C-alpha positions as CSV (number, residue, x, y, z in Angstrom):
1,M,0.0,0.0,0.0
2,E,1.3,3.4,-1.0
3,L,0.5,6.2,1.5
4,R,1.3,9.8,0.8
5,A,0.4,13.3,1.8
6,V,0.1,16.2,-0.6
7,T,-1.0,19.8,-0.9
8,G,-3.5,21.0,-3.5
9,S,-7.1,21.5,-4.3
10,A,-9.9,19.0,-3.9
11,G,-11.2,20.1,-7.3
12,E,-7.9,19.4,-9.1
13,L,-6.1,16.4,-7.7
14,R,-7.0,13.4,-9.9
15,S,-7.7,9.9,-8.7
16,D,-10.2,7.0,-9.0
17,C,-12.2,8.2,-6.1
18,V,-12.2,11.5,-4.1
19,L,-13.4,11.5,-0.5
20,V,-14.8,14.8,1.0
21,G,-16.5,15.5,4.3
22,I,-19.8,17.3,5.0
23,H,-21.3,18.3,8.3
24,E,-24.9,18.1,9.2
25,A,-27.2,20.9,8.2
26,G,-25.5,20.9,4.8
27,K,-22.3,22.6,6.0
28,L,-19.6,21.8,3.4
29,T,-16.0,21.5,4.6
30,A,-13.5,23.6,2.7
31,A,-12.5,20.7,0.5
32,A,-16.1,19.8,-0.3
33,A,-16.7,23.4,-1.2
34,Q,-13.8,23.4,-3.6
35,L,-15.1,20.3,-5.2
36,D,-18.6,21.6,-5.3
37,R,-17.6,24.7,-7.3
38,R,-15.7,22.5,-9.7
39,V,-18.7,20.3,-10.4
40,G,-21.2,23.1,-10.8
41,K,-22.8,22.9,-7.3
42,R,-24.0,19.3,-7.8
43,L,-23.0,18.3,-4.2
44,S,-25.1,21.2,-2.9
45,A,-28.0,20.0,-5.0
46,V,-27.8,16.4,-3.5
47,I,-27.9,17.9,0.0
48,R,-30.8,20.2,-0.8
49,R,-32.8,17.3,-2.1
50,G,-32.3,15.5,1.2
51,D,-30.4,12.6,-0.3
52,F,-27.5,13.1,2.1
53,V,-28.1,14.2,5.7
54,A,-24.4,13.9,6.7
55,K,-24.9,12.1,9.9
56,L,-21.6,10.9,11.4
57,G,-20.5,7.8,9.4
58,E,-23.1,8.2,6.7
59,T,-21.7,7.8,3.1
60,L,-23.0,8.4,-0.4
61,L,-21.2,7.4,-3.6
62,L,-21.7,9.6,-6.7
63,A,-20.5,8.3,-10.0
64,D,-19.5,10.0,-13.2
65,V,-20.2,13.6,-12.0
66,P,-19.3,16.0,-14.9
67,N,-16.0,17.9,-14.5
68,A,-15.1,16.0,-11.4
69,P,-11.4,15.0,-10.9
70,A,-12.4,11.4,-10.3
71,P,-15.1,9.1,-11.7
72,R,-16.3,8.5,-8.1
73,I,-17.1,11.1,-5.4
74,L,-17.6,9.7,-1.9
75,L,-19.5,12.0,0.4
76,V,-18.7,11.3,4.1
77,G,-20.9,12.5,6.9
78,L,-19.1,14.2,9.8
79,G,-22.1,14.9,12.0
80,P,-22.5,18.3,13.8
81,R,-19.5,20.6,13.3
82,K,-19.4,21.6,17.0
83,S,-19.1,18.0,18.3
84,Y,-16.7,16.7,15.6
85,E,-13.6,15.4,17.5
86,R,-11.1,12.5,17.7
87,K,-13.6,9.6,18.0
88,G,-15.8,11.1,15.3
89,Y,-12.8,11.4,12.9
90,R,-12.0,7.7,13.4
91,R,-15.6,6.7,12.9
92,A,-15.8,8.8,9.7
93,L,-12.6,7.3,8.4
94,T,-13.9,3.8,9.1
95,A,-17.1,4.4,7.3
96,A,-15.4,6.1,4.4
97,F,-12.8,3.4,3.8
98,Q,-15.4,0.6,4.1
99,A,-17.4,2.3,1.4
100,L,-14.2,2.8,-0.7
101,V,-13.2,-0.9,-0.6
102,R,-16.6,-1.9,-1.9
103,T,-15.6,-0.1,-5.2
104,R,-12.9,-1.2,-7.6
105,A,-11.0,2.1,-7.2
106,R,-7.2,1.6,-7.0
107,R,-6.2,5.2,-6.2
108,A,-8.1,7.4,-3.7
109,V,-7.6,10.9,-2.4
110,S,-9.1,11.7,1.0
111,W,-9.6,15.3,2.1
112,L,-11.0,14.3,5.5
113,A,-7.6,14.9,7.2
114,R,-7.6,18.6,6.0
115,E,-10.5,19.7,8.1
116,P,-10.0,20.8,11.8
117,V,-10.7,18.0,14.3
118,A,-10.7,18.7,18.0
119,G,-7.8,16.8,19.6
120,V,-6.2,15.7,16.3
121,D,-3.2,17.4,14.7
122,A,-1.9,16.6,11.2
123,Y,0.4,13.9,12.5
124,Y,-2.5,12.0,14.1
125,A,-4.7,12.7,11.2
126,G,-2.2,10.8,9.0
127,R,-1.6,8.1,11.6
128,F,-5.2,7.3,12.2
129,A,-5.9,7.2,8.4
130,A,-3.1,4.6,7.9
131,E,-4.2,2.5,10.8
132,T,-7.9,2.7,9.9
133,L,-7.4,1.8,6.3
134,A,-5.2,-1.2,7.3
135,S,-8.0,-2.4,9.7
136,V,-10.6,-2.1,7.0
137,L,-8.5,-4.0,4.5
138,Y,-7.7,-6.7,7.0
139,R,-8.9,-10.2,6.1
140,I,-9.0,-13.1,8.5
141,P,-6.7,-15.9,7.4
142,D,-8.9,-18.9,6.4
143,L,-8.2,-22.4,5.1
144,K,-11.2,-22.6,2.7
145,T,-10.5,-24.5,-0.5
146,G,-13.1,-22.8,-2.6
147,T,-12.9,-19.6,-4.6
148,K,-12.0,-16.7,-2.4
149,P,-13.5,-13.3,-2.8
150,P,-11.4,-10.8,-4.7
151,A,-9.0,-8.7,-2.7
152,P,-9.8,-5.0,-2.3
153,S,-8.5,-2.9,-5.2
154,V,-7.1,0.0,-3.2
155,K,-3.4,0.3,-3.7
156,R,-2.7,4.0,-3.0
157,L,-4.2,6.4,-0.5
158,T,-3.4,10.1,-0.7
159,L,-4.3,12.6,2.0
160,G,-4.8,16.2,0.9
161,F,-3.7,19.2,3.0
162,A,-3.9,23.0,2.7
163,N,-0.2,23.7,3.5
164,D,3.2,22.1,3.4
165,R,3.8,22.0,7.1
166,A,0.7,19.9,7.7
167,R,1.6,17.7,4.7
168,R,5.0,16.9,6.3
169,E,3.6,16.1,9.7
170,A,0.9,14.0,8.1
171,Q,3.4,12.0,6.0
172,R,5.3,11.2,9.2
173,G,2.0,10.1,10.7
174,L,1.2,7.9,7.7
175,D,4.6,6.2,7.9
176,D,4.3,5.6,11.6
177,G,0.7,4.4,11.2
178,A,1.7,1.9,8.6
179,G,4.4,0.5,11.0
180,I,1.9,0.2,13.9
181,A,-0.7,-1.3,11.6
182,A,1.8,-4.0,10.5
183,G,2.4,-4.9,14.1
184,V,-1.4,-5.1,14.7
185,Q,-1.8,-7.4,11.7
186,V,0.9,-9.8,13.1
187,T,-1.1,-9.9,16.3
188,R,-4.4,-10.4,14.7
189,D,-3.1,-13.1,12.3
190,L,-1.7,-15.1,15.2
191,G,-4.9,-14.9,17.2
192,N,-7.1,-15.8,14.3
193,L,-5.1,-18.9,13.3
194,P,-6.4,-22.3,14.6
195,A,-4.5,-23.8,17.5
196,N,-3.3,-26.7,15.4
197,V,-1.4,-24.2,13.2
198,C,-0.5,-21.5,15.8
199,T,1.5,-23.8,18.1
200,P,4.3,-22.7,20.5
201,S,6.7,-23.5,17.7
202,Y,4.7,-21.4,15.3
203,L,4.9,-18.4,17.7
204,A,8.6,-18.9,17.9
205,R,8.9,-18.9,14.1
206,T,6.8,-15.8,13.8
207,A,9.1,-14.0,16.3
208,R,12.1,-15.1,14.3
209,G,10.4,-13.8,11.2
210,V,10.1,-10.3,12.8
211,A,13.9,-10.5,13.6
212,R,14.7,-11.4,10.0
213,R,12.8,-8.4,8.7
214,Q,14.1,-6.0,11.4
215,R,17.8,-6.2,12.0
216,S,17.4,-4.3,15.3
217,V,15.5,-7.3,16.8
218,R,17.2,-10.4,18.1
219,V,15.3,-13.6,19.1
220,R,16.4,-16.6,21.3
221,V,14.1,-19.6,21.7
222,L,14.7,-21.9,24.7
223,D,13.4,-25.5,24.6
224,R,12.2,-27.7,27.4
225,P,15.7,-28.7,28.7
226,A,16.8,-25.1,28.7
227,I,13.7,-24.1,30.5
228,A,14.2,-26.9,33.0
229,R,17.8,-25.7,33.6
230,L,16.4,-22.3,34.6
231,K,14.3,-24.2,37.2
232,M,11.0,-22.9,35.8
233,G,9.0,-25.6,37.5
234,S,5.8,-23.5,37.5
235,F,5.9,-22.9,33.8
236,L,6.7,-26.5,33.0
237,S,4.0,-27.8,35.2
238,V,1.4,-26.4,32.7
239,T,3.1,-28.2,29.8
240,H,3.1,-31.8,31.2
241,G,-0.2,-32.9,29.6
242,S,0.7,-31.7,26.0
243,D,2.7,-33.4,23.3
244,E,3.5,-29.9,21.9
245,P,7.0,-28.9,23.1
246,P,7.0,-25.6,25.1
247,K,9.1,-22.6,24.0
248,L,10.4,-19.7,26.0
249,I,10.8,-16.9,23.4
250,V,13.0,-14.0,24.3
251,L,13.0,-10.9,22.0
252,E,15.4,-8.0,22.3
253,Y,15.2,-4.7,20.5
254,R,18.2,-2.3,20.8
255,G,17.4,1.2,19.7
256,S,19.4,3.0,22.4
257,R,22.8,2.9,24.0
258,R,23.6,-0.7,25.0
259,R,23.7,-0.1,28.8
260,A,20.4,1.7,29.0
261,A,18.0,-0.4,31.1
262,P,15.2,-1.9,28.9
263,V,11.5,-2.0,29.3
264,A,10.3,-5.6,29.7
265,L,7.0,-6.8,28.0
266,V,5.8,-10.3,29.0
267,G,3.0,-12.0,27.1
268,K,1.0,-15.1,28.0
269,G,1.4,-17.6,25.2
270,I,-1.0,-20.5,25.9
271,T,-1.8,-21.5,22.3
272,F,-4.7,-23.7,23.4
273,D,-6.2,-23.9,26.9
274,S,-8.4,-26.9,27.5
275,G,-8.3,-26.3,31.2
276,G,-6.1,-29.4,31.7
277,I,-7.4,-31.9,34.2
278,S,-9.9,-29.2,35.4
279,L,-11.4,-29.4,31.9
280,K,-13.5,-26.5,30.6
281,D,-17.1,-26.8,29.5
282,P,-17.2,-27.6,25.7
283,G,-19.2,-24.5,24.8
284,G,-16.9,-21.8,23.7
285,M,-13.7,-23.9,24.1
286,D,-12.8,-23.2,20.5
287,E,-12.1,-19.6,21.6
288,M,-9.3,-20.8,23.8
289,K,-7.0,-20.5,20.7
290,F,-7.0,-16.8,21.7
291,D,-5.3,-17.6,25.0
292,M,-2.0,-16.6,23.4
293,S,-3.2,-13.1,22.6
294,G,-0.9,-11.5,25.1
295,A,2.1,-13.2,23.4
296,A,0.8,-12.1,20.0
297,S,0.5,-8.5,21.2
298,V,4.1,-8.5,22.4
299,I,5.4,-9.9,19.1
300,G,3.3,-7.3,17.2
301,T,4.6,-4.5,19.4
302,F,8.2,-5.5,18.6
303,A,7.3,-5.4,14.9
304,A,5.9,-1.9,15.3
305,V,8.7,-0.5,17.6
306,A,11.3,-1.7,15.1
307,A,9.5,-0.3,12.1
308,L,9.3,3.1,13.9
309,K,12.9,2.9,15.0
310,L,12.1,4.1,18.5
311,P,15.2,5.1,20.6
312,L,14.8,2.7,23.4
313,N,15.8,-0.8,24.6
314,L,13.0,-3.4,24.8
315,V,12.8,-7.0,26.0
316,G,9.9,-9.3,25.2
317,I,9.5,-12.6,27.0
318,I,6.9,-15.2,26.0
319,P,6.2,-18.5,27.7
320,A,4.5,-20.5,25.0
321,C,2.8,-23.9,25.6
322,E,-0.5,-25.7,25.6
323,N,-2.6,-26.7,28.6
324,M,-3.9,-30.2,27.9
325,P,-5.2,-33.2,29.9
326,S,-3.3,-36.5,29.9
327,G,-1.9,-39.1,32.2
328,R,1.2,-36.9,32.6
329,A,-0.8,-33.7,33.3
330,T,-0.5,-31.7,36.5
331,K,-3.3,-32.6,38.9
332,P,-5.3,-30.6,41.4
333,G,-3.6,-31.0,44.8
334,D,-0.1,-31.1,43.3
335,I,2.5,-28.7,44.7
336,I,5.1,-27.2,42.3
337,H,8.3,-25.3,42.7
338,S,8.7,-22.0,40.9
339,M,12.0,-20.4,39.6
340,S,11.8,-18.0,42.5
341,G,11.9,-20.8,45.0
342,Q,8.3,-20.2,46.1
343,T,5.9,-23.2,46.1
344,I,2.4,-23.2,44.7
345,E,-0.5,-25.5,45.6
346,I,-2.5,-26.3,42.4
347,L,-6.2,-26.4,43.2
348,N,-7.4,-25.7,39.6
349,T,-5.4,-26.5,36.5
350,D,-7.5,-24.1,34.5
351,A,-5.8,-21.3,36.4
352,E,-2.6,-21.9,34.4
353,G,-1.8,-18.4,33.0
354,R,-0.5,-17.2,36.4
355,L,1.7,-20.2,36.6
356,V,3.6,-19.6,33.3
357,L,3.8,-15.9,34.0
358,A,5.1,-16.3,37.5
359,D,8.4,-17.9,36.4
360,V,8.8,-15.5,33.4
361,L,8.2,-12.3,35.5
362,W,10.8,-13.5,37.9
363,Y,13.2,-14.3,35.1
364,A,12.6,-10.9,33.5
365,Q,13.3,-8.9,36.6
366,S,16.3,-11.0,37.6
367,R,17.9,-11.4,34.2
368,F,17.3,-8.0,32.5
369,K,16.8,-5.6,35.5
370,P,14.2,-3.5,33.5
371,R,13.1,0.0,34.1
372,F,9.6,-1.4,34.4
373,M,7.7,-4.5,33.4
374,V,4.2,-4.9,31.8
375,N,2.6,-8.3,31.3
376,L,-0.3,-8.8,29.0
377,A,-2.6,-11.8,29.4
378,T,-6.0,-13.1,28.8
379,L,-5.9,-14.2,32.4
380,T,-9.4,-14.4,33.9
381,G,-13.0,-14.7,32.8
382,A,-13.8,-12.7,36.0
383,I,-12.5,-9.6,34.3
384,L,-15.4,-9.9,31.8
385,I,-17.8,-9.9,34.7
386,A,-16.2,-6.8,36.1
387,L,-15.5,-4.7,33.0
388,G,-17.2,-6.3,30.0
389,T,-15.6,-5.8,26.7
390,E,-14.8,-2.1,26.9
391,H,-11.8,-2.0,29.2
392,A,-8.9,-4.3,30.1
393,G,-8.2,-4.7,33.8
394,L,-5.1,-2.9,35.1
395,F,-3.2,-3.9,38.2
396,S,0.1,-2.3,39.3
397,N,2.5,-1.9,42.2
398,N,3.4,1.6,40.9
399,D,1.1,4.6,40.6
400,E,3.1,6.4,38.0
401,L,3.3,3.4,35.7
402,A,-0.5,2.9,36.2
403,K,-1.2,6.5,35.2
404,R,1.0,6.2,32.1
405,L,-0.9,3.1,31.0
406,E,-4.2,4.9,31.6
407,R,-3.1,7.9,29.5
408,A,-1.8,5.7,26.7
409,G,-5.0,3.7,26.7
410,T,-7.1,6.8,26.4
411,K,-5.0,8.2,23.6
412,E,-5.1,5.0,21.6
413,N,-8.7,4.0,22.4
414,E,-7.4,0.8,24.0
415,L,-9.0,1.5,27.4
416,V,-7.8,0.2,30.8
417,W,-9.4,0.4,34.2
418,R,-7.3,0.1,37.4
419,L,-8.4,-2.4,40.0
420,P,-7.0,-2.7,43.5
421,L,-4.3,-4.9,45.1
422,G,-3.7,-5.3,48.8
423,D,-3.0,-7.5,51.8
424,A,-6.7,-8.4,52.2
425,Y,-6.8,-9.9,48.8
426,D,-3.3,-11.5,49.2
427,R,-4.6,-13.5,52.2
428,L,-7.1,-15.2,49.9
429,V,-4.2,-17.0,48.0
430,K,-2.3,-18.2,51.1
431,S,-2.0,-22.0,51.4
432,K,-1.7,-24.1,54.5
433,I,0.8,-26.5,52.8
434,A,2.6,-24.3,50.3
435,D,3.6,-20.6,49.9
436,M,0.4,-19.9,48.0
437,K,-2.6,-21.4,46.2
438,N,-3.1,-20.9,42.4
439,I,-6.7,-19.7,43.0
440,G,-8.2,-17.5,45.7
441,G,-11.8,-18.7,45.8
442,P,-15.0,-17.6,44.2
443,N,-14.7,-13.8,44.9
444,A,-12.4,-11.2,43.3
445,G,-11.0,-13.7,40.8
446,S,-9.1,-11.2,38.7
447,I,-7.6,-9.5,41.7
448,T,-6.4,-12.7,43.4
449,A,-4.8,-13.7,40.1
450,A,-3.0,-10.4,40.0
451,Q,-1.9,-10.8,43.6
452,I,-0.2,-14.1,42.7
453,L,1.7,-12.3,39.8
454,Q,2.7,-9.5,42.1
455,R,4.6,-12.0,44.3
456,F,6.9,-12.6,41.3
457,G,7.3,-9.0,40.0
458,N,7.7,-7.1,43.1
459,K,11.3,-5.9,42.7
460,V,10.6,-3.4,39.9
461,P,7.7,-1.2,38.8
462,W,5.2,-3.7,37.3
463,A,1.8,-3.7,35.7
464,H,-0.5,-6.5,34.7
465,L,-3.1,-6.0,32.0
466,D,-5.9,-8.6,32.0
467,S,-7.2,-8.5,28.4
468,A,-9.6,-11.4,28.4
469,G,-12.5,-9.1,27.6
470,V,-10.9,-7.2,24.7
471,A,-8.5,-9.5,22.9
472,W,-11.2,-11.0,20.7
473,Q,-14.7,-10.2,19.7
474,D,-17.7,-12.6,19.7
475,S,-19.9,-12.7,16.7
476,D,-23.7,-12.7,17.1
477,Q,-23.9,-15.1,14.2
478,K,-21.6,-17.7,15.6
479,P,-20.8,-20.5,14.5
480,L,-21.4,-19.2,11.0
481,A,-19.1,-16.2,11.7
482,P,-16.7,-17.2,14.5
483,S,-14.9,-14.8,16.9
484,W,-11.9,-12.9,15.7
485,G,-8.9,-11.3,17.2
486,T,-8.8,-7.6,17.7
487,G,-5.0,-7.0,17.9
488,W,-5.6,-5.2,21.2
489,G,-2.5,-3.9,23.0
490,V,-0.1,-3.1,20.2
491,R,-1.1,0.6,20.0
492,L,-1.2,1.0,23.8
493,L,2.2,-0.7,24.4
494,N,3.8,1.2,21.5
495,R,2.7,4.5,23.0
496,L,3.7,3.5,26.5
497,V,7.3,2.7,25.6
498,A,7.6,5.6,23.2
499,V,6.5,8.2,25.7
500,S,8.6,6.6,28.5
501,Y,11.7,7.6,26.5
502,E,10.7,11.0,25.3
């Protein structure tokens, strides 16, 4: 996809389709007014007839308008001018690009970024355009053997601006948006693949592929014997029931001086979670292929950070395995030894994410001594009960890190909501025969899971994001249209690490 920003007039710049915005009450934007004069006030005539009300997200495609610079004109509703802001701009872009890809236009010029938007400068106008187009163009990988629908025709998007300064900033935004979108696509592809394809080994190969494309990224993959030598008994306890070999994937990005302390990102990589001996109910178990969404977000973030060439050092650590039942599987009642030396009583083998993360958080803080750590995991169904599908749960031992995550989530529309930690909750995971239990009982399930993680990440500023409610979307038409991965977390983590080094 070719993305570029230019200056010029909406009535002159030629393409296969020109996109202009119109506010409610027939208020033409500056670009729409330029185009309207070029085509003999035909846009105004459409509005006077009531054929286009210009509600936010409404579109109307006009074809073969005389004197137009393109065979197609796409009118895009921006809603009331006084309430047009950041979210409205994103919604208008989404509607416009969805209408665009239904045509066979190869080259399009959008003037939506030229108009003033509250809270959006030229850089973000360009970045949001690149990200939104990539999202609209995204197609879920499928293994159908029949004829596939034709790919969208759009190959070039041009954004029009009134002055050169805005054009330069927008081009930077387009370039950065393309890099971030590429990382989101990696994350979505991994989540959307079936678990018999996206195995721990496949996650490792994908991480290596990022390193091949980006020379600033290095990857090491540790196998079961190497994991055992690190004494990661908690991680390995989850893998006993599976024939798929576990992998510990370690990514490193060097964009700053070598001795600068890195930021550590840890992603849960359970490529399929049956629940183990504590077997899940069959309904919805197919969605447990998404239990590696945290790992996918970390890999996607590395792809984005490397593409943007951010001046920072970054470490990503992914414990990848399956959680399956078998004669070798860990059983309720077992006691396991973690890398930290702490012992854990297993009461429910379906509470496995905290077990793999426990060892890796300890490894991250001990081996890399990061400035701060963030782990991302589809950890608990309880977070859906608490927050639904609008926010991820945020837990942290550091107020400043928590505030940074909240600000980043708001800016990127990947929202988080902070929940408490404390001794009262920690007492719920105490065990009479081990240092802790792996579950805390029926109440405060997301919080007690975070309390367990805090015991292994308490030497550095740390935050835990429980993304079980936001990592994938259910379809109302399931099973005809199954759930799909959202790519959640790449934008938030990218902004978090970028701002931390500004």
